[in-house]
Chimera marker file (.cmm) of the C-alpha trace (Angstrom):
<marker_set name="trace">
<marker id="1" x="89.132" y="15.477" z="-18.401" r="1" g="1" b="0" radius="0.5"/>
<marker id="2" x="87.026" y="18.590" z="-20.481" r="1" g="1" b="0" radius="0.5"/>
<marker id="3" x="84.067" y="16.944" z="-19.150" r="1" g="1" b="0" radius="0.5"/>
<marker id="4" x="85.344" y="17.557" z="-15.554" r="1" g="1" b="0" radius="0.5"/>
<marker id="5" x="86.984" y="21.626" z="-16.521" r="1" g="1" b="0" radius="0.5"/>
<marker id="6" x="83.768" y="22.559" z="-17.827" r="1" g="1" b="0" radius="0.5"/>
<marker id="7" x="81.937" y="20.898" z="-15.111" r="1" g="1" b="0" radius="0.5"/>
<marker id="8" x="84.096" y="22.666" z="-12.023" r="1" g="1" b="0" radius="0.5"/>
<marker id="9" x="84.170" y="26.176" z="-14.833" r="1" g="1" b="0" radius="0.5"/>
<marker id="10" x="80.140" y="26.128" z="-14.542" r="1" g="1" b="0" radius="0.5"/>
<marker id="11" x="80.341" y="25.825" z="-11.008" r="1" g="1" b="0" radius="0.5"/>
<marker id="12" x="82.121" y="28.512" z="-10.110" r="1" g="1" b="0" radius="0.5"/>
<marker id="13" x="80.723" y="30.545" z="-12.332" r="1" g="1" b="0" radius="0.5"/>
<marker id="14" x="77.063" y="29.383" z="-10.901" r="1" g="1" b="0" radius="0.5"/>
<marker id="15" x="79.002" y="30.071" z="-7.134" r="1" g="1" b="0" radius="0.5"/>
<marker id="16" x="80.172" y="33.645" z="-8.608" r="1" g="1" b="0" radius="0.5"/>
<marker id="17" x="77.273" y="34.844" z="-9.976" r="1" g="1" b="0" radius="0.5"/>
<marker id="18" x="74.969" y="33.814" z="-7.332" r="1" g="1" b="0" radius="0.5"/>
<marker id="19" x="77.294" y="35.436" z="-4.561" r="1" g="1" b="0" radius="0.5"/>
<marker id="20" x="76.900" y="38.484" z="-6.915" r="1" g="1" b="0" radius="0.5"/>
<marker id="21" x="73.259" y="39.326" z="-6.677" r="1" g="1" b="0" radius="0.5"/>
<marker id="22" x="72.818" y="37.375" z="-3.510" r="1" g="1" b="0" radius="0.5"/>
<marker id="23" x="72.487" y="38.383" z="0.332" r="1" g="1" b="0" radius="0.5"/>
<marker id="24" x="76.244" y="39.868" z="0.277" r="1" g="1" b="0" radius="0.5"/>
<marker id="25" x="74.503" y="42.301" z="-2.565" r="1" g="1" b="0" radius="0.5"/>
<marker id="26" x="72.013" y="42.830" z="-0.666" r="1" g="1" b="0" radius="0.5"/>
<marker id="27" x="73.841" y="43.566" z="2.457" r="1" g="1" b="0" radius="0.5"/>
<marker id="28" x="76.286" y="45.884" z="0.552" r="1" g="1" b="0" radius="0.5"/>
<marker id="29" x="73.248" y="47.842" z="-0.675" r="1" g="1" b="0" radius="0.5"/>
<marker id="30" x="71.571" y="47.951" z="2.826" r="1" g="1" b="0" radius="0.5"/>
<marker id="31" x="75.110" y="49.434" z="4.119" r="1" g="1" b="0" radius="0.5"/>
<marker id="32" x="74.795" y="52.362" z="1.009" r="1" g="1" b="0" radius="0.5"/>
<marker id="33" x="71.373" y="52.744" z="1.905" r="1" g="1" b="0" radius="0.5"/>
<marker id="34" x="72.096" y="53.676" z="5.675" r="1" g="1" b="0" radius="0.5"/>
<marker id="35" x="75.186" y="55.623" z="4.745" r="1" g="1" b="0" radius="0.5"/>
<marker id="36" x="72.797" y="57.966" z="2.341" r="1" g="1" b="0" radius="0.5"/>
<marker id="37" x="70.748" y="58.413" z="5.585" r="1" g="1" b="0" radius="0.5"/>
<marker id="38" x="73.180" y="59.563" z="7.304" r="1" g="1" b="0" radius="0.5"/>
<marker id="39" x="74.663" y="61.514" z="4.437" r="1" g="1" b="0" radius="0.5"/>
<marker id="40" x="70.902" y="63.529" z="4.038" r="1" g="1" b="0" radius="0.5"/>
<marker id="41" x="71.127" y="64.554" z="7.573" r="1" g="1" b="0" radius="0.5"/>
<marker id="42" x="74.796" y="65.883" z="7.095" r="1" g="1" b="0" radius="0.5"/>
<marker id="43" x="77.239" y="64.170" z="7.625" r="1" g="1" b="0" radius="0.5"/>
<marker id="44" x="80.322" y="64.785" z="5.269" r="1" g="1" b="0" radius="0.5"/>
<marker id="45" x="83.395" y="65.898" z="4.697" r="1" g="1" b="0" radius="0.5"/>
<marker id="46" x="83.133" y="69.618" z="5.932" r="1" g="1" b="0" radius="0.5"/>
<marker id="47" x="82.833" y="67.776" z="9.177" r="1" g="1" b="0" radius="0.5"/>
<marker id="48" x="86.329" y="68.281" z="11.912" r="1" g="1" b="0" radius="0.5"/>
<marker id="49" x="87.241" y="68.710" z="15.329" r="1" g="1" b="0" radius="0.5"/>
<marker id="50" x="86.770" y="72.141" z="15.453" r="1" g="1" b="0" radius="0.5"/>
<marker id="51" x="83.004" y="72.257" z="14.030" r="1" g="1" b="0" radius="0.5"/>
<marker id="52" x="82.330" y="69.626" z="15.983" r="1" g="1" b="0" radius="0.5"/>
<marker id="53" x="83.323" y="71.012" z="19.189" r="1" g="1" b="0" radius="0.5"/>
<marker id="54" x="80.813" y="74.349" z="18.199" r="1" g="1" b="0" radius="0.5"/>
<marker id="55" x="77.820" y="73.738" z="20.387" r="1" g="1" b="0" radius="0.5"/>
<marker id="56" x="75.534" y="75.858" z="17.930" r="1" g="1" b="0" radius="0.5"/>
<marker id="57" x="76.716" y="73.290" z="14.967" r="1" g="1" b="0" radius="0.5"/>
<marker id="58" x="76.796" y="70.536" z="16.902" r="1" g="1" b="0" radius="0.5"/>
<marker id="59" x="72.787" y="71.206" z="18.318" r="1" g="1" b="0" radius="0.5"/>
<marker id="60" x="71.728" y="71.730" z="14.837" r="1" g="1" b="0" radius="0.5"/>
<marker id="61" x="73.644" y="68.490" z="13.675" r="1" g="1" b="0" radius="0.5"/>
<marker id="62" x="71.987" y="66.953" z="16.374" r="1" g="1" b="0" radius="0.5"/>
<marker id="63" x="68.415" y="67.689" z="15.876" r="1" g="1" b="0" radius="0.5"/>
<marker id="64" x="68.560" y="66.570" z="12.575" r="1" g="1" b="0" radius="0.5"/>
<marker id="65" x="70.197" y="63.015" z="12.895" r="1" g="1" b="0" radius="0.5"/>
<marker id="66" x="67.296" y="62.402" z="15.759" r="1" g="1" b="0" radius="0.5"/>
<marker id="67" x="64.778" y="63.619" z="13.464" r="1" g="1" b="0" radius="0.5"/>
<marker id="68" x="65.797" y="61.896" z="10.175" r="1" g="1" b="0" radius="0.5"/>
<marker id="69" x="68.106" y="59.055" z="10.810" r="1" g="1" b="0" radius="0.5"/>
<marker id="70" x="65.855" y="57.155" z="12.858" r="1" g="1" b="0" radius="0.5"/>
<marker id="71" x="62.875" y="56.841" z="10.317" r="1" g="1" b="0" radius="0.5"/>
<marker id="72" x="65.270" y="56.361" z="7.381" r="1" g="1" b="0" radius="0.5"/>
<marker id="73" x="67.944" y="53.974" z="9.294" r="1" g="1" b="0" radius="0.5"/>
<marker id="74" x="64.410" y="51.999" z="10.337" r="1" g="1" b="0" radius="0.5"/>
<marker id="75" x="63.454" y="51.281" z="7.033" r="1" g="1" b="0" radius="0.5"/>
<marker id="76" x="66.966" y="49.939" z="5.539" r="1" g="1" b="0" radius="0.5"/>
<marker id="77" x="66.278" y="47.568" z="9.362" r="1" g="1" b="0" radius="0.5"/>
<marker id="78" x="62.943" y="46.525" z="8.121" r="1" g="1" b="0" radius="0.5"/>
<marker id="79" x="64.044" y="45.909" z="4.522" r="1" g="1" b="0" radius="0.5"/>
<marker id="80" x="67.059" y="43.612" z="6.136" r="1" g="1" b="0" radius="0.5"/>
<marker id="81" x="64.511" y="42.066" z="8.106" r="1" g="1" b="0" radius="0.5"/>
<marker id="82" x="63.057" y="40.712" z="5.680" r="1" g="1" b="0" radius="0.5"/>
<marker id="83" x="66.085" y="39.721" z="3.831" r="1" g="1" b="0" radius="0.5"/>
<marker id="84" x="67.076" y="37.652" z="6.845" r="1" g="1" b="0" radius="0.5"/>
<marker id="85" x="64.012" y="35.916" z="7.416" r="1" g="1" b="0" radius="0.5"/>
<marker id="86" x="64.388" y="32.915" z="4.972" r="1" g="1" b="0" radius="0.5"/>
<marker id="87" x="67.679" y="32.273" z="5.979" r="1" g="1" b="0" radius="0.5"/>
<marker id="88" x="69.835" y="29.696" z="7.742" r="1" g="1" b="0" radius="0.5"/>
<marker id="89" x="71.756" y="30.390" z="10.695" r="1" g="1" b="0" radius="0.5"/>
<marker id="90" x="74.906" y="30.456" z="8.716" r="1" g="1" b="0" radius="0.5"/>
<marker id="91" x="73.628" y="32.333" z="6.286" r="1" g="1" b="0" radius="0.5"/>
<marker id="92" x="72.561" y="35.186" z="8.497" r="1" g="1" b="0" radius="0.5"/>
<marker id="93" x="75.982" y="35.056" z="9.675" r="1" g="1" b="0" radius="0.5"/>
<marker id="94" x="77.432" y="35.635" z="6.543" r="1" g="1" b="0" radius="0.5"/>
<marker id="95" x="75.128" y="38.242" z="5.709" r="1" g="1" b="0" radius="0.5"/>
<marker id="96" x="75.938" y="40.434" z="8.719" r="1" g="1" b="0" radius="0.5"/>
<marker id="97" x="79.518" y="39.919" z="8.193" r="1" g="1" b="0" radius="0.5"/>
<marker id="98" x="79.227" y="41.393" z="4.640" r="1" g="1" b="0" radius="0.5"/>
<marker id="99" x="76.824" y="44.106" z="5.924" r="1" g="1" b="0" radius="0.5"/>
<marker id="100" x="79.493" y="44.920" z="8.633" r="1" g="1" b="0" radius="0.5"/>
<marker id="101" x="82.149" y="44.924" z="5.637" r="1" g="1" b="0" radius="0.5"/>
<marker id="102" x="80.221" y="47.053" z="3.571" r="1" g="1" b="0" radius="0.5"/>
<marker id="103" x="79.354" y="49.297" z="6.233" r="1" g="1" b="0" radius="0.5"/>
<marker id="104" x="83.421" y="49.839" z="6.890" r="1" g="1" b="0" radius="0.5"/>
<marker id="105" x="83.327" y="50.729" z="3.204" r="1" g="1" b="0" radius="0.5"/>
<marker id="106" x="80.979" y="53.407" z="2.631" r="1" g="1" b="0" radius="0.5"/>
<marker id="107" x="81.998" y="57.220" z="2.322" r="1" g="1" b="0" radius="0.5"/>
<marker id="108" x="80.662" y="57.737" z="6.174" r="1" g="1" b="0" radius="0.5"/>
<marker id="109" x="83.264" y="55.547" z="7.367" r="1" g="1" b="0" radius="0.5"/>
<marker id="110" x="85.738" y="57.149" z="5.948" r="1" g="1" b="0" radius="0.5"/>
<marker id="111" x="84.293" y="60.319" z="7.096" r="1" g="1" b="0" radius="0.5"/>
<marker id="112" x="84.042" y="59.329" z="10.866" r="1" g="1" b="0" radius="0.5"/>
<marker id="113" x="87.616" y="57.680" z="10.367" r="1" g="1" b="0" radius="0.5"/>
<marker id="114" x="89.201" y="60.511" z="8.840" r="1" g="1" b="0" radius="0.5"/>
<marker id="115" x="88.455" y="62.841" z="12.069" r="1" g="1" b="0" radius="0.5"/>
<marker id="116" x="90.425" y="60.119" z="13.979" r="1" g="1" b="0" radius="0.5"/>
<marker id="117" x="92.775" y="62.382" z="15.638" r="1" g="1" b="0" radius="0.5"/>
<marker id="118" x="95.907" y="59.506" z="14.919" r="1" g="1" b="0" radius="0.5"/>
<marker id="119" x="98.756" y="62.314" z="16.029" r="1" g="1" b="0" radius="0.5"/>
<marker id="120" x="96.769" y="62.182" z="19.584" r="1" g="1" b="0" radius="0.5"/>
<marker id="121" x="96.541" y="58.302" z="19.695" r="1" g="1" b="0" radius="0.5"/>
<marker id="122" x="99.586" y="57.994" z="22.364" r="1" g="1" b="0" radius="0.5"/>
<marker id="123" x="97.573" y="60.288" z="24.873" r="1" g="1" b="0" radius="0.5"/>
<marker id="124" x="94.463" y="58.281" z="24.012" r="1" g="1" b="0" radius="0.5"/>
<marker id="125" x="95.928" y="55.435" z="24.759" r="1" g="1" b="0" radius="0.5"/>
<marker id="126" x="97.759" y="56.381" z="28.410" r="1" g="1" b="0" radius="0.5"/>
<marker id="127" x="94.119" y="58.046" z="29.323" r="1" g="1" b="0" radius="0.5"/>
<marker id="128" x="92.780" y="54.483" z="28.659" r="1" g="1" b="0" radius="0.5"/>
<marker id="129" x="95.103" y="53.016" z="30.849" r="1" g="1" b="0" radius="0.5"/>
<marker id="130" x="94.375" y="55.139" z="33.771" r="1" g="1" b="0" radius="0.5"/>
<marker id="131" x="90.983" y="54.637" z="33.700" r="1" g="1" b="0" radius="0.5"/>
<marker id="132" x="91.905" y="50.996" z="33.509" r="1" g="1" b="0" radius="0.5"/>
<marker id="133" x="94.223" y="51.320" z="36.604" r="1" g="1" b="0" radius="0.5"/>
<marker id="134" x="90.948" y="53.417" z="38.534" r="1" g="1" b="0" radius="0.5"/>
<marker id="135" x="88.490" y="50.928" z="37.578" r="1" g="1" b="0" radius="0.5"/>
<marker id="136" x="91.169" y="48.115" z="39.147" r="1" g="1" b="0" radius="0.5"/>
<marker id="137" x="91.691" y="50.321" z="42.079" r="1" g="1" b="0" radius="0.5"/>
<marker id="138" x="87.473" y="50.621" z="42.771" r="1" g="1" b="0" radius="0.5"/>
<marker id="139" x="86.932" y="46.540" z="42.009" r="1" g="1" b="0" radius="0.5"/>
<marker id="140" x="89.568" y="45.980" z="44.750" r="1" g="1" b="0" radius="0.5"/>
<marker id="141" x="88.817" y="48.263" z="47.126" r="1" g="1" b="0" radius="0.5"/>
<marker id="142" x="85.461" y="47.607" z="46.610" r="1" g="1" b="0" radius="0.5"/>
<marker id="143" x="86.128" y="43.985" z="47.007" r="1" g="1" b="0" radius="0.5"/>
<marker id="144" x="87.574" y="44.368" z="50.738" r="1" g="1" b="0" radius="0.5"/>
<marker id="145" x="84.774" y="46.586" z="51.786" r="1" g="1" b="0" radius="0.5"/>
<marker id="146" x="82.699" y="43.582" z="50.543" r="1" g="1" b="0" radius="0.5"/>
<marker id="147" x="84.563" y="41.542" z="52.762" r="1" g="1" b="0" radius="0.5"/>
<marker id="148" x="84.814" y="43.311" z="55.564" r="1" g="1" b="0" radius="0.5"/>
<marker id="149" x="80.586" y="44.097" z="55.424" r="1" g="1" b="0" radius="0.5"/>
<marker id="150" x="80.285" y="40.279" z="55.027" r="1" g="1" b="0" radius="0.5"/>
<marker id="151" x="82.608" y="39.299" z="57.671" r="1" g="1" b="0" radius="0.5"/>
<marker id="152" x="80.270" y="41.911" z="60.068" r="1" g="1" b="0" radius="0.5"/>
<marker id="153" x="77.243" y="40.011" z="58.839" r="1" g="1" b="0" radius="0.5"/>
<marker id="154" x="78.801" y="36.129" z="59.934" r="1" g="1" b="0" radius="0.5"/>
<marker id="155" x="79.138" y="37.522" z="63.065" r="1" g="1" b="0" radius="0.5"/>
<marker id="156" x="75.595" y="38.348" z="63.591" r="1" g="1" b="0" radius="0.5"/>
<marker id="157" x="74.888" y="35.222" z="62.436" r="1" g="1" b="0" radius="0.5"/>
<marker id="158" x="76.628" y="33.490" z="65.181" r="1" g="1" b="0" radius="0.5"/>
<marker id="159" x="74.853" y="35.518" z="67.885" r="1" g="1" b="0" radius="0.5"/>
<marker id="160" x="71.506" y="34.698" z="66.361" r="1" g="1" b="0" radius="0.5"/>
<marker id="161" x="72.252" y="30.536" z="67.010" r="1" g="1" b="0" radius="0.5"/>
<link id1="1" id2="2" r="1" g="1" b="0" radius="0.2"/>
<link id1="2" id2="3" r="1" g="1" b="0" radius="0.2"/>
<link id1="3" id2="4" r="1" g="1" b="0" radius="0.2"/>
<link id1="4" id2="5" r="1" g="1" b="0" radius="0.2"/>
<link id1="5" id2="6" r="1" g="1" b="0" radius="0.2"/>
<link id1="6" id2="7" r="1" g="1" b="0" radius="0.2"/>
<link id1="7" id2="8" r="1" g="1" b="0" radius="0.2"/>
<link id1="8" id2="9" r="1" g="1" b="0" radius="0.2"/>
<link id1="9" id2="10" r="1" g="1" b="0" radius="0.2"/>
<link id1="10" id2="11" r="1" g="1" b="0" radius="0.2"/>
<link id1="11" id2="12" r="1" g="1" b="0" radius="0.2"/>
<link id1="12" id2="13" r="1" g="1" b="0" radius="0.2"/>
<link id1="13" id2="14" r="1" g="1" b="0" radius="0.2"/>
<link id1="14" id2="15" r="1" g="1" b="0" radius="0.2"/>
<link id1="15" id2="16" r="1" g="1" b="0" radius="0.2"/>
<link id1="16" id2="17" r="1" g="1" b="0" radius="0.2"/>
<link id1="17" id2="18" r="1" g="1" b="0" radius="0.2"/>
<link id1="18" id2="19" r="1" g="1" b="0" radius="0.2"/>
<link id1="19" id2="20" r="1" g="1" b="0" radius="0.2"/>
<link id1="20" id2="21" r="1" g="1" b="0" radius="0.2"/>
<link id1="21" id2="22" r="1" g="1" b="0" radius="0.2"/>
<link id1="22" id2="23" r="1" g="1" b="0" radius="0.2"/>
<link id1="23" id2="24" r="1" g="1" b="0" radius="0.2"/>
<link id1="24" id2="25" r="1" g="1" b="0" radius="0.2"/>
<link id1="25" id2="26" r="1" g="1" b="0" radius="0.2"/>
<link id1="26" id2="27" r="1" g="1" b="0" radius="0.2"/>
<link id1="27" id2="28" r="1" g="1" b="0" radius="0.2"/>
<link id1="28" id2="29" r="1" g="1" b="0" radius="0.2"/>
<link id1="29" id2="30" r="1" g="1" b="0" radius="0.2"/>
<link id1="30" id2="31" r="1" g="1" b="0" radius="0.2"/>
<link id1="31" id2="32" r="1" g="1" b="0" radius="0.2"/>
<link id1="32" id2="33" r="1" g="1" b="0" radius="0.2"/>
<link id1="33" id2="34" r="1" g="1" b="0" radius="0.2"/>
<link id1="34" id2="35" r="1" g="1" b="0" radius="0.2"/>
<link id1="35" id2="36" r="1" g="1" b="0" radius="0.2"/>
<link id1="36" id2="37" r="1" g="1" b="0" radius="0.2"/>
<link id1="37" id2="38" r="1" g="1" b="0" radius="0.2"/>
<link id1="38" id2="39" r="1" g="1" b="0" radius="0.2"/>
<link id1="39" id2="40" r="1" g="1" b="0" radius="0.2"/>
<link id1="40" id2="41" r="1" g="1" b="0" radius="0.2"/>
<link id1="41" id2="42" r="1" g="1" b="0" radius="0.2"/>
<link id1="42" id2="43" r="1" g="1" b="0" radius="0.2"/>
<link id1="43" id2="44" r="1" g="1" b="0" radius="0.2"/>
<link id1="44" id2="45" r="1" g="1" b="0" radius="0.2"/>
<link id1="45" id2="46" r="1" g="1" b="0" radius="0.2"/>
<link id1="46" id2="47" r="1" g="1" b="0" radius="0.2"/>
<link id1="47" id2="48" r="1" g="1" b="0" radius="0.2"/>
<link id1="48" id2="49" r="1" g="1" b="0" radius="0.2"/>
<link id1="49" id2="50" r="1" g="1" b="0" radius="0.2"/>
<link id1="50" id2="51" r="1" g="1" b="0" radius="0.2"/>
<link id1="51" id2="52" r="1" g="1" b="0" radius="0.2"/>
<link id1="52" id2="53" r="1" g="1" b="0" radius="0.2"/>
<link id1="53" id2="54" r="1" g="1" b="0" radius="0.2"/>
<link id1="54" id2="55" r="1" g="1" b="0" radius="0.2"/>
<link id1="55" id2="56" r="1" g="1" b="0" radius="0.2"/>
<link id1="56" id2="57" r="1" g="1" b="0" radius="0.2"/>
<link id1="57" id2="58" r="1" g="1" b="0" radius="0.2"/>
<link id1="58" id2="59" r="1" g="1" b="0" radius="0.2"/>
<link id1="59" id2="60" r="1" g="1" b="0" radius="0.2"/>
<link id1="60" id2="61" r="1" g="1" b="0" radius="0.2"/>
<link id1="61" id2="62" r="1" g="1" b="0" radius="0.2"/>
<link id1="62" id2="63" r="1" g="1" b="0" radius="0.2"/>
<link id1="63" id2="64" r="1" g="1" b="0" radius="0.2"/>
<link id1="64" id2="65" r="1" g="1" b="0" radius="0.2"/>
<link id1="65" id2="66" r="1" g="1" b="0" radius="0.2"/>
<link id1="66" id2="67" r="1" g="1" b="0" radius="0.2"/>
<link id1="67" id2="68" r="1" g="1" b="0" radius="0.2"/>
<link id1="68" id2="69" r="1" g="1" b="0" radius="0.2"/>
<link id1="69" id2="70" r="1" g="1" b="0" radius="0.2"/>
<link id1="70" id2="71" r="1" g="1" b="0" radius="0.2"/>
<link id1="71" id2="72" r="1" g="1" b="0" radius="0.2"/>
<link id1="72" id2="73" r="1" g="1" b="0" radius="0.2"/>
<link id1="73" id2="74" r="1" g="1" b="0" radius="0.2"/>
<link id1="74" id2="75" r="1" g="1" b="0" radius="0.2"/>
<link id1="75" id2="76" r="1" g="1" b="0" radius="0.2"/>
<link id1="76" id2="77" r="1" g="1" b="0" radius="0.2"/>
<link id1="77" id2="78" r="1" g="1" b="0" radius="0.2"/>
<link id1="78" id2="79" r="1" g="1" b="0" radius="0.2"/>
<link id1="79" id2="80" r="1" g="1" b="0" radius="0.2"/>
<link id1="80" id2="81" r="1" g="1" b="0" radius="0.2"/>
<link id1="81" id2="82" r="1" g="1" b="0" radius="0.2"/>
<link id1="82" id2="83" r="1" g="1" b="0" radius="0.2"/>
<link id1="83" id2="84" r="1" g="1" b="0" radius="0.2"/>
<link id1="84" id2="85" r="1" g="1" b="0" radius="0.2"/>
<link id1="85" id2="86" r="1" g="1" b="0" radius="0.2"/>
<link id1="86" id2="87" r="1" g="1" b="0" radius="0.2"/>
<link id1="87" id2="88" r="1" g="1" b="0" radius="0.2"/>
<link id1="88" id2="89" r="1" g="1" b="0" radius="0.2"/>
<link id1="89" id2="90" r="1" g="1" b="0" radius="0.2"/>
<link id1="90" id2="91" r="1" g="1" b="0" radius="0.2"/>
<link id1="91" id2="92" r="1" g="1" b="0" radius="0.2"/>
<link id1="92" id2="93" r="1" g="1" b="0" radius="0.2"/>
<link id1="93" id2="94" r="1" g="1" b="0" radius="0.2"/>
<link id1="94" id2="95" r="1" g="1" b="0" radius="0.2"/>
<link id1="95" id2="96" r="1" g="1" b="0" radius="0.2"/>
<link id1="96" id2="97" r="1" g="1" b="0" radius="0.2"/>
<link id1="97" id2="98" r="1" g="1" b="0" radius="0.2"/>
<link id1="98" id2="99" r="1" g="1" b="0" radius="0.2"/>
<link id1="99" id2="100" r="1" g="1" b="0" radius="0.2"/>
<link id1="100" id2="101" r="1" g="1" b="0" radius="0.2"/>
<link id1="101" id2="102" r="1" g="1" b="0" radius="0.2"/>
<link id1="102" id2="103" r="1" g="1" b="0" radius="0.2"/>
<link id1="103" id2="104" r="1" g="1" b="0" radius="0.2"/>
<link id1="104" id2="105" r="1" g="1" b="0" radius="0.2"/>
<link id1="105" id2="106" r="1" g="1" b="0" radius="0.2"/>
<link id1="106" id2="107" r="1" g="1" b="0" radius="0.2"/>
<link id1="107" id2="108" r="1" g="1" b="0" radius="0.2"/>
<link id1="108" id2="109" r="1" g="1" b="0" radius="0.2"/>
<link id1="109" id2="110" r="1" g="1" b="0" radius="0.2"/>
<link id1="110" id2="111" r="1" g="1" b="0" radius="0.2"/>
<link id1="111" id2="112" r="1" g="1" b="0" radius="0.2"/>
<link id1="112" id2="113" r="1" g="1" b="0" radius="0.2"/>
<link id1="113" id2="114" r="1" g="1" b="0" radius="0.2"/>
<link id1="114" id2="115" r="1" g="1" b="0" radius="0.2"/>
<link id1="115" id2="116" r="1" g="1" b="0" radius="0.2"/>
<link id1="116" id2="117" r="1" g="1" b="0" radius="0.2"/>
<link id1="117" id2="118" r="1" g="1" b="0" radius="0.2"/>
<link id1="118" id2="119" r="1" g="1" b="0" radius="0.2"/>
<link id1="119" id2="120" r="1" g="1" b="0" radius="0.2"/>
<link id1="120" id2="121" r="1" g="1" b="0" radius="0.2"/>
<link id1="121" id2="122" r="1" g="1" b="0" radius="0.2"/>
<link id1="122" id2="123" r="1" g="1" b="0" radius="0.2"/>
<link id1="123" id2="124" r="1" g="1" b="0" radius="0.2"/>
<link id1="124" id2="125" r="1" g="1" b="0" radius="0.2"/>
<link id1="125" id2="126" r="1" g="1" b="0" radius="0.2"/>
<link id1="126" id2="127" r="1" g="1" b="0" radius="0.2"/>
<link id1="127" id2="128" r="1" g="1" b="0" radius="0.2"/>
<link id1="128" id2="129" r="1" g="1" b="0" radius="0.2"/>
<link id1="129" id2="130" r="1" g="1" b="0" radius="0.2"/>
<link id1="130" id2="131" r="1" g="1" b="0" radius="0.2"/>
<link id1="131" id2="132" r="1" g="1" b="0" radius="0.2"/>
<link id1="132" id2="133" r="1" g="1" b="0" radius="0.2"/>
<link id1="133" id2="134" r="1" g="1" b="0" radius="0.2"/>
<link id1="134" id2="135" r="1" g="1" b="0" radius="0.2"/>
<link id1="135" id2="136" r="1" g="1" b="0" radius="0.2"/>
<link id1="136" id2="137" r="1" g="1" b="0" radius="0.2"/>
<link id1="137" id2="138" r="1" g="1" b="0" radius="0.2"/>
<link id1="138" id2="139" r="1" g="1" b="0" radius="0.2"/>
<link id1="139" id2="140" r="1" g="1" b="0" radius="0.2"/>
<link id1="140" id2="141" r="1" g="1" b="0" radius="0.2"/>
<link id1="141" id2="142" r="1" g="1" b="0" radius="0.2"/>
<link id1="142" id2="143" r="1" g="1" b="0" radius="0.2"/>
<link id1="143" id2="144" r="1" g="1" b="0" radius="0.2"/>
<link id1="144" id2="145" r="1" g="1" b="0" radius="0.2"/>
<link id1="145" id2="146" r="1" g="1" b="0" radius="0.2"/>
<link id1="146" id2="147" r="1" g="1" b="0" radius="0.2"/>
<link id1="147" id2="148" r="1" g="1" b="0" radius="0.2"/>
<link id1="148" id2="149" r="1" g="1" b="0" radius="0.2"/>
<link id1="149" id2="150" r="1" g="1" b="0" radius="0.2"/>
<link id1="150" id2="151" r="1" g="1" b="0" radius="0.2"/>
<link id1="151" id2="152" r="1" g="1" b="0" radius="0.2"/>
<link id1="152" id2="153" r="1" g="1" b="0" radius="0.2"/>
<link id1="153" id2="154" r="1" g="1" b="0" radius="0.2"/>
<link id1="154" id2="155" r="1" g="1" b="0" radius="0.2"/>
<link id1="155" id2="156" r="1" g="1" b="0" radius="0.2"/>
<link id1="156" id2="157" r="1" g="1" b="0" radius="0.2"/>
<link id1="157" id2="158" r="1" g="1" b="0" radius="0.2"/>
<link id1="158" id2="159" r="1" g="1" b="0" radius="0.2"/>
<link id1="159" id2="160" r="1" g="1" b="0" radius="0.2"/>
<link id1="160" id2="161" r="1" g="1" b="0" radius="0.2"/>
</marker_set>
């Protein structure tokens, strides 16, 4: 019985220790590196809706993001590509899930989430609902138009027979 417990304990320790230094840890590091790219380009807690509406500020920020972030992010993505090379499909899936979860846990995600105007959520949902209705009307009208046009084509085909 003790031998079985020791075996289970050893196996559990192996799983825990290998998980700590494995693909998940690399994915978390890459998420932090990507966040560092964004913070180096100017993403910080001083951002708010008013500053984002300032055209001069936004132009400067866009320039920084266009010039600095792509090169930095590509380095991170190349490292991720190397990590994924030797993995099975299931391992790649787990790695990707770990990366996405780690991205959500970064300071960058906190900054972005803090800018969400939750007090205006009802208005946003109403606007989304209006947009969906417009799309449905457009599709319905387009389908009617296509049916009418296709009816004319059928009549022409009968003439040439």
